[in-house]
N, CA and C atoms as a LAMMPS dump frame, in Angstrom:
ITEM: TIMESTEP
0
ITEM: NUMBER OF ATOMS
243
ITEM: BOX BOUNDS ff ff ff
-5.0000000000000000e+02 5.0000000000000000e+02
-5.0000000000000000e+02 5.0000000000000000e+02
-5.0000000000000000e+02 5.0000000000000000e+02
ITEM: ATOMS id mol type element x y z
1 1 1 N -293.158 -303.742 364.923
2 1 2 C -293.496 -302.529 363.918
3 1 3 C -293.633 -300.793 364.67
4 2 1 N -293.214 -299.993 364.085
5 2 2 C -293.441 -298.84 364.503
6 2 3 C -294.437 -298.117 363.81
7 3 1 N -295.336 -297.336 364.607
8 3 2 C -296.701 -296.78 363.377
9 3 3 C -296.067 -295.237 363.253
10 4 1 N -294.892 -295.328 362.507
11 4 2 C -294.449 -294.025 361.815
12 4 3 C -294.267 -294.09 360.288
13 5 1 N -293.434 -293.303 360.182
14 5 2 C -293.151 -293.187 358.559
15 5 3 C -292.584 -294.816 357.958
16 6 1 N -292.023 -295.197 359.322
17 6 2 C -291.345 -296.597 358.631
18 6 3 C -292.622 -297.33 357.858
19 7 1 N -293.778 -297.552 359.081
20 7 2 C -295.051 -298.508 358.215
21 7 3 C -295.612 -297.593 356.797
22 8 1 N -295.945 -296.589 356.796
23 8 2 C -295.954 -295.669 355.355
24 8 3 C -295.203 -296.081 354.479
25 9 1 N -294.064 -296.157 354.537
26 9 2 C -293.045 -296.651 353.671
27 9 3 C -293.377 -298.372 353.269
28 10 1 N -293.483 -298.844 354.351
29 10 2 C -294.061 -300.477 354.145
30 10 3 C -295.035 -300.477 353.372
31 11 1 N -295.988 -299.69 353.776
32 11 2 C -297.172 -299.633 352.992
33 11 3 C -297.036 -299.147 351.475
34 12 1 N -296.598 -298.255 351.389
35 12 2 C -296.107 -297.584 349.867
36 12 3 C -295.676 -299.101 349.157
37 13 1 N -294.589 -299.843 349.656
38 13 2 C -293.86 -300.589 349.077
39 13 3 C -294.275 -301.746 348.86
40 14 1 N -295.067 -302.086 349.69
41 14 2 C -296.398 -303.38 349.102
42 14 3 C -297.247 -303.265 347.984
43 15 1 N -297.511 -301.589 348.149
44 15 2 C -298.837 -301.224 346.716
45 15 3 C -297.624 -301.378 345.666
46 16 1 N -296.4 -300.92 345.492
47 16 2 C -295.219 -300.482 344.388
48 16 3 C -295.311 -301.58 343.933
49 17 1 N -295.195 -302.995 344.96
50 17 2 C -295.09 -304.193 344.499
51 17 3 C -295.835 -304.999 343.527
52 18 1 N -297.194 -304.654 344.207
53 18 2 C -298.259 -305.317 343.366
54 18 3 C -298.953 -304.529 342.285
55 19 1 N -298.363 -303.052 342.509
56 19 2 C -299.247 -302.371 341.191
57 19 3 C -297.938 -301.595 340.504
58 20 1 N -297.032 -302.482 339.764
59 20 2 C -295.603 -301.89 339.665
60 20 3 C -295.685 -300.431 338.933
61 21 1 N -296.481 -300.131 338.197
62 21 2 C -296.711 -299.056 337.214
63 21 3 C -297.444 -297.713 337.948
64 22 1 N -297.37 -297.93 339.578
65 22 2 C -298.183 -296.769 340.247
66 22 3 C -297.422 -295.921 341.074
67 23 1 N -298.22 -294.587 341.18
68 23 2 C -297.402 -293.469 341.941
69 23 3 C -298.53 -293.687 343.294
70 24 1 N -297.771 -293.523 344.641
71 24 2 C -298.498 -293.984 345.766
72 24 3 C -298.31 -293.05 346.668
73 25 1 N -299.176 -292.856 347.378
74 25 2 C -299.056 -291.4 348.535
75 25 3 C -299.675 -292.351 350.02
76 26 1 N -298.717 -291.886 350.984
77 26 2 C -299.302 -292.422 352.066
78 26 3 C -299.205 -291.867 353.087
79 27 1 N -300.413 -291.198 354.195
80 27 2 C -300.304 -290.341 355.027
81 27 3 C -300.869 -290.951 356.227
82 28 1 N -300.331 -290.598 357.431
83 28 2 C -301.044 -291.408 358.782
84 28 3 C -301.937 -290.216 358.757
85 29 1 N -303.299 -290.382 359.185
86 29 2 C -304.284 -289.589 359.394
87 29 3 C -304.315 -289.369 361.194
88 30 1 N -303.983 -290.624 361.615
89 30 2 C -304.4 -290.647 363.088
90 30 3 C -303.871 -292.37 363.45
91 31 1 N -303.665 -292.342 364.841
92 31 2 C -303.32 -293.927 365.116
93 31 3 C -303.781 -294.729 364.61
94 32 1 N -302.596 -295.497 363.451
95 32 2 C -303.227 -296.378 362.843
96 32 3 C -304.348 -296.63 361.982
97 33 1 N -304.428 -295.447 361.54
98 33 2 C -305.509 -294.943 360.452
99 33 3 C -305.099 -294.282 359.378
100 34 1 N -304.754 -294.551 358.199
101 34 2 C -303.986 -294.182 356.672
102 34 3 C -305.07 -293.72 356.18
103 35 1 N -304.521 -292.771 354.853
104 35 2 C -305.021 -292.402 353.802
105 35 3 C -304.022 -292.651 352.759
106 36 1 N -304.558 -292.847 351.55
107 36 2 C -303.75 -294.258 350.389
108 36 3 C -304.144 -293.193 348.888
109 37 1 N -303.71 -292.976 348.516
110 37 2 C -303.702 -292.565 347.155
111 37 3 C -302.937 -293.306 346.122
112 38 1 N -303.371 -293.685 345.294
113 38 2 C -302.689 -294.622 344.099
114 38 3 C -303.285 -294.209 342.397
115 39 1 N -302.279 -293.87 341.617
116 39 2 C -302.322 -293.861 340.423
117 39 3 C -302.032 -294.492 339.468
118 40 1 N -302.55 -295.123 339.025
119 40 2 C -301.868 -296.219 338.182
120 40 3 C -302.747 -296.552 336.558
121 41 1 N -301.97 -296.356 335.537
122 41 2 C -302.473 -296.602 334.239
123 41 3 C -303.357 -298.29 334.38
124 42 1 N -302.558 -299.211 334.941
125 42 2 C -303.443 -300.63 335.232
126 42 3 C -304.579 -300.769 335.838
127 43 1 N -305.075 -299.302 336.428
128 43 2 C -306.479 -299.384 336.677
129 43 3 C -307.775 -298.995 335.361
130 44 1 N -306.868 -298.511 334.332
131 44 2 C -307.773 -298.592 333.553
132 44 3 C -308.831 -299.763 333.223
133 45 1 N -310.262 -299.126 332.772
134 45 2 C -311.05 -300.022 332.529
135 45 3 C -311.695 -301.14 334.011
136 46 1 N -310.987 -300.887 335.093
137 46 2 C -311.285 -301.624 336.148
138 46 3 C -312.131 -300.259 336.864
139 47 1 N -313.367 -301.13 337.677
140 47 2 C -314.4 -300.249 338.166
141 47 3 C -313.48 -299.575 339.596
142 48 1 N -314.258 -298.96 340.525
143 48 2 C -313.533 -298.34 341.52
144 48 3 C -313.391 -299.521 342.911
145 49 1 N -314.197 -300.095 342.669
146 49 2 C -314.229 -301.265 343.595
147 49 3 C -312.987 -302.277 343.535
148 50 1 N -313.06 -302.504 342.142
149 50 2 C -311.727 -303.546 341.695
150 50 3 C -310.569 -302.939 342.159
151 51 1 N -310.515 -301.362 341.639
152 51 2 C -309.226 -300.661 342.068
153 51 3 C -308.698 -300.938 343.604
154 52 1 N -309.889 -300.725 344.22
155 52 2 C -309.66 -300.823 345.611
156 52 3 C -309.375 -302.078 346.614
157 53 1 N -309.897 -302.999 345.563
158 53 2 C -309.152 -304.601 346.016
159 53 3 C -308.312 -304.537 346.029
160 54 1 N -307.468 -304.359 344.658
161 54 2 C -306.038 -304.562 344.321
162 54 3 C -305.189 -304.099 345.681
163 55 1 N -305.551 -302.293 345.559
164 55 2 C -304.823 -301.842 346.791
165 55 3 C -304.874 -302.625 348.31
166 56 1 N -306.325 -303.144 348.378
167 56 2 C -306.781 -303.682 350.308
168 56 3 C -305.454 -304.767 349.924
169 57 1 N -305.518 -305.792 348.65
170 57 2 C -305.047 -306.819 348.619
171 57 3 C -303.486 -307.048 348.798
172 58 1 N -303.032 -305.912 348.683
173 58 2 C -301.575 -306.035 348.893
174 58 3 C -301.4 -305.358 350.094
175 59 1 N -302.191 -305.119 350.983
176 59 2 C -302.044 -304.692 352.385
177 59 3 C -302.631 -305.66 353.15
178 60 1 N -303.505 -306.768 352.426
179 60 2 C -304.439 -307.261 353.549
180 60 3 C -303.567 -307.709 355.295
181 61 1 N -302.248 -308.166 354.698
182 61 2 C -301.541 -308.925 356.036
183 61 3 C -301.447 -307.687 356.884
184 62 1 N -301.221 -306.546 357.04
185 62 2 C -300.999 -305.639 357.682
186 62 3 C -302.209 -304.893 358.226
187 63 1 N -303.361 -306.078 358.206
188 63 2 C -304.879 -305.086 358.092
189 63 3 C -305.373 -306.577 358.977
190 64 1 N -304.737 -307.484 359.263
191 64 2 C -305.3 -308.644 359.591
192 64 3 C -304.635 -309.334 361.285
193 65 1 N -305.561 -309.562 361.985
194 65 2 C -304.792 -310.018 363.412
195 65 3 C -305.391 -308.818 364.683
196 66 1 N -305.325 -309.574 365.91
197 66 2 C -305.854 -308.607 366.997
198 66 3 C -304.957 -307.298 367.106
199 67 1 N -303.547 -307.716 366.55
200 67 2 C -302.338 -306.536 366.568
201 67 3 C -301.812 -305.873 365.383
202 68 1 N -303.144 -305.871 364.462
203 68 2 C -302.469 -305.079 362.67
204 68 3 C -301.896 -303.757 363.494
205 69 1 N -300.856 -303.762 362.423
206 69 2 C -300.376 -302.671 362.806
207 69 3 C -301.394 -301.325 361.622
208 70 1 N -302.359 -301.905 361.013
209 70 2 C -303.339 -300.884 359.961
210 70 3 C -304.061 -301.141 360.626
211 71 1 N -304.901 -300.113 361.714
212 71 2 C -306.622 -300.489 361.821
213 71 3 C -307.89 -300.017 361.071
214 72 1 N -307.614 -298.957 360.244
215 72 2 C -308.088 -298.84 359.138
216 72 3 C -307.362 -297.556 358.109
217 73 1 N -308.143 -298.097 356.784
218 73 2 C -307.77 -296.839 355.913
219 73 3 C -308.985 -295.662 355.542
220 74 1 N -308.605 -294.496 356.517
221 74 2 C -309.853 -293.795 356.233
222 74 3 C -309.83 -293.121 355.328
223 75 1 N -308.919 -293.15 354.096
224 75 2 C -309.451 -292.955 353.141
225 75 3 C -308.548 -293.309 351.667
226 76 1 N -309.379 -293.839 350.53
227 76 2 C -308.606 -293.949 349.701
228 76 3 C -308.953 -293.547 348.541
229 77 1 N -307.789 -293.483 347.604
230 77 2 C -308.466 -292.302 346.516
231 77 3 C -307.537 -293.525 345.456
232 78 1 N -307.954 -293.876 344.225
233 78 2 C -307.44 -294.425 343.254
234 78 3 C -307.836 -294.2 341.988
235 79 1 N -306.705 -293.603 340.641
236 79 2 C -307.215 -293.362 339.565
237 79 3 C -306.261 -293.605 338.392
238 80 1 N -306.712 -293.515 337.208
239 80 2 C -305.488 -293.176 336.068
240 80 3 C -304.718 -292.366 335.793
241 81 1 N -305.319 -291.406 336.312
242 81 2 C -304.084 -290.45 335.949
243 81 3 C -304.53 -289.446 336.944
């Protein structure tokens, strides 16, 4: 797997599948480090921690293992609008 826009697209697809009504932006911050912004009405009445947990759950397999394509999420923004 390459660490370019292909992976950014894969991250976005995973989040969109897990949170269908979401608007997601994924940006490569540096080598294997990403910034993610997710807007979803389904976050309504959920704590920010729960919102982040849902996003991390969608991409957890991309962050696990020695050679994981994602090393870190440097910044995650979630909101309902």
